[in-house]
C-alpha positions as CSV (number, residue, x, y, z in Angstrom):
1,M,33.8,-4.1,-19.5
2,A,32.6,-5.6,-22.4
3,G,29.0,-5.7,-21.2
4,D,29.2,-1.4,-21.2
5,E,30.7,-1.0,-24.5
6,L,28.1,0.7,-26.8
7,V,27.5,-1.1,-29.8
8,A,25.6,0.4,-33.1
9,I,21.6,-0.7,-33.1
10,Y,20.1,-0.9,-36.2
11,D,16.6,-1.5,-38.0
12,P,15.2,-4.2,-38.7
13,H,15.8,-3.8,-43.0
14,A,19.8,-3.2,-41.7
15,R,19.6,0.7,-40.6
16,A,21.6,2.1,-38.4
17,V,19.0,3.9,-35.6
18,G,21.6,4.5,-32.6
19,A,23.2,3.1,-30.1
20,A,22.5,1.2,-27.0
21,T,25.2,-1.3,-24.7
22,R,26.0,-4.9,-25.1
23,A,24.4,-6.3,-22.6
24,D,21.4,-3.9,-23.0
25,V,21.1,-5.7,-27.2
26,R,21.3,-8.7,-25.3
27,S,18.9,-8.6,-22.6
28,R,16.7,-6.8,-24.9
29,G,16.5,-8.6,-27.6
30,L,17.5,-5.5,-29.9
31,W,18.4,-6.1,-33.4
32,H,21.9,-4.7,-34.2
33,A,24.4,-5.8,-36.3
34,A,27.9,-7.9,-37.0
35,A,31.1,-7.6,-39.9
36,V,32.5,-10.4,-40.1
37,V,35.6,-12.0,-42.9
38,L,36.5,-15.0,-44.9
39,V,39.9,-15.2,-44.6
40,R,40.8,-17.0,-47.5
41,S,44.4,-18.1,-49.1
42,G,45.9,-16.2,-52.0
43,D,44.6,-19.1,-54.1
44,G,41.8,-19.3,-53.2
45,E,41.3,-23.1,-52.1
46,S,42.5,-23.1,-47.9
47,V,39.7,-20.5,-45.7
48,Y,41.0,-19.9,-42.2
49,V,38.9,-21.8,-40.0
50,H,39.8,-20.9,-36.0
51,R,38.9,-22.2,-32.6
52,R,37.1,-19.4,-30.4
53,T,38.3,-19.4,-26.6
54,D,36.9,-21.2,-23.9
55,T,36.4,-17.5,-21.9
56,K,34.2,-16.6,-24.7
57,D,30.3,-15.3,-23.4
58,V,28.5,-16.4,-26.3
59,Y,29.9,-20.0,-28.0
60,P,33.4,-20.9,-25.9
61,S,35.6,-23.0,-27.7
62,A,33.4,-23.4,-30.6
63,L,34.9,-23.4,-34.2
64,D,34.4,-20.3,-37.0
65,C,35.3,-19.8,-40.4
66,W,34.7,-15.9,-40.1
67,A,36.6,-12.9,-38.2
68,G,34.5,-10.5,-37.0
69,G,32.5,-8.7,-33.6
70,V,29.5,-6.7,-33.0
71,I,29.6,-2.6,-34.6
72,A,30.6,-0.3,-32.9
73,A,28.0,2.6,-32.0
74,G,29.3,5.6,-34.8
75,E,31.2,3.1,-36.8
76,S,30.6,1.8,-40.0
77,P,30.5,-2.7,-41.4
78,H,33.4,-1.7,-43.0
79,E,35.5,-0.2,-40.4
80,C,34.3,-3.2,-38.1
81,A,35.5,-5.7,-40.4
82,A,39.4,-4.1,-40.2
83,R,39.1,-3.6,-37.4
84,E,38.2,-6.7,-36.3
85,L,40.2,-8.8,-39.0
86,G,43.5,-6.4,-37.0
87,E,42.2,-7.1,-33.7
88,E,41.2,-11.3,-33.8
89,L,43.9,-12.2,-36.6
90,G,46.8,-9.8,-37.0
91,I,46.2,-9.2,-40.5
92,R,46.4,-6.0,-41.2
93,G,46.8,-4.5,-44.7
94,V,44.2,-5.3,-46.8
95,T,41.1,-4.1,-48.0
96,P,38.5,-6.0,-47.1
97,R,35.8,-6.3,-50.2
98,P,32.2,-6.4,-49.0
99,L,30.1,-9.8,-50.5
100,F,26.9,-9.5,-49.2
101,T,24.3,-8.7,-46.4
102,W,22.2,-11.6,-44.3
103,T,20.2,-12.0,-41.2
104,F,20.5,-14.7,-38.1
105,T,18.3,-14.8,-36.0
106,A,17.3,-16.9,-33.2
107,G,16.1,-16.7,-30.0
108,T,15.9,-12.8,-28.5
109,V,19.2,-12.7,-31.2
110,R,18.6,-10.2,-34.3
111,C,21.7,-9.9,-36.3
112,H,22.7,-8.6,-39.3
113,N,25.8,-9.3,-41.1
114,F,27.8,-7.9,-43.1
115,T,30.3,-10.3,-44.6
116,Y,33.1,-9.6,-46.5
117,E,36.8,-11.3,-48.3
118,V,39.7,-10.6,-48.0
119,R,42.9,-12.7,-49.3
120,W,45.6,-13.5,-47.1
121,D,49.2,-15.7,-47.2
122,G,51.6,-13.6,-44.5
123,P,51.1,-14.0,-41.0
124,V,48.0,-14.9,-38.5
125,V,49.2,-13.7,-35.0
126,H,46.0,-14.6,-32.7
127,Q,43.9,-12.6,-30.4
128,P,44.6,-14.7,-27.6
129,E,41.2,-13.5,-25.0
130,E,39.9,-14.3,-28.6
131,V,41.3,-16.8,-30.5
132,A,42.4,-20.0,-29.0
133,D,44.0,-22.1,-32.0
134,G,44.3,-22.2,-35.6
135,W,44.6,-23.4,-39.0
136,W,44.1,-23.3,-43.0
137,T,41.0,-25.4,-43.9
138,P,40.5,-26.5,-47.5
139,L,37.3,-25.4,-49.5
140,P,36.3,-29.2,-49.8
141,A,37.2,-29.6,-46.5
142,L,35.3,-27.4,-45.0
143,R,32.0,-27.8,-47.3
144,S,31.4,-30.8,-45.7
145,R,32.0,-30.1,-42.5
146,L,29.6,-27.9,-42.2
147,T,27.3,-29.5,-44.2
148,A,27.3,-32.1,-41.8
149,D,26.1,-30.3,-39.0
150,D,28.7,-32.0,-36.2
151,G,28.0,-28.6,-33.6
152,T,31.2,-27.9,-33.4
153,F,30.9,-24.9,-35.5
154,V,29.0,-21.2,-34.3
155,P,26.0,-21.2,-36.1
156,D,25.4,-18.2,-37.1
157,G,29.2,-18.3,-38.6
158,R,28.0,-21.6,-40.3
159,L,25.1,-20.3,-42.3
160,G,27.1,-17.4,-43.6
161,A,29.4,-19.7,-44.4
162,L,27.1,-22.2,-46.6
163,E,25.4,-18.9,-48.2
164,W,28.5,-17.9,-48.7
165,F,28.8,-21.4,-50.6
166,R,25.8,-20.9,-52.0
167,R,26.7,-17.5,-53.8
168,Y,30.5,-18.0,-54.1
169,A,31.6,-21.7,-54.6
């Protein structure tokens, strides 16, 4: 079960310091980390946006422009980024390029997000348990939608993408 999965525990300074179950991380509000990957088209003009399945336990049916997930116990952020990219979108054979790390806190959620980027023009194959649908979105349209904050994007993904726009676009 997902709640029994061992995930890496981090300190407030984004250093791995141990492990706990995913359920314990959520119930106790422990610091943890995620690796997230922005998938851009080969020409860099579009980003792959996907809709989460309605069965996801966190932010079901919400839109996201990052492929990624919680870093497992004993896993590096880079390993997690490559694994999640392959699992969620079927993208393999590319090396995620590290960008920046930022912290998301909301209620009891305290997460360091290690961000990465890839360029990809190949096929995208959704993991049916995680991704319901997806499409390419031009950068100006994505920025406009994220800035408007219509509530359709996952909150942490939205803030991370706005930070990406601030730094790189």
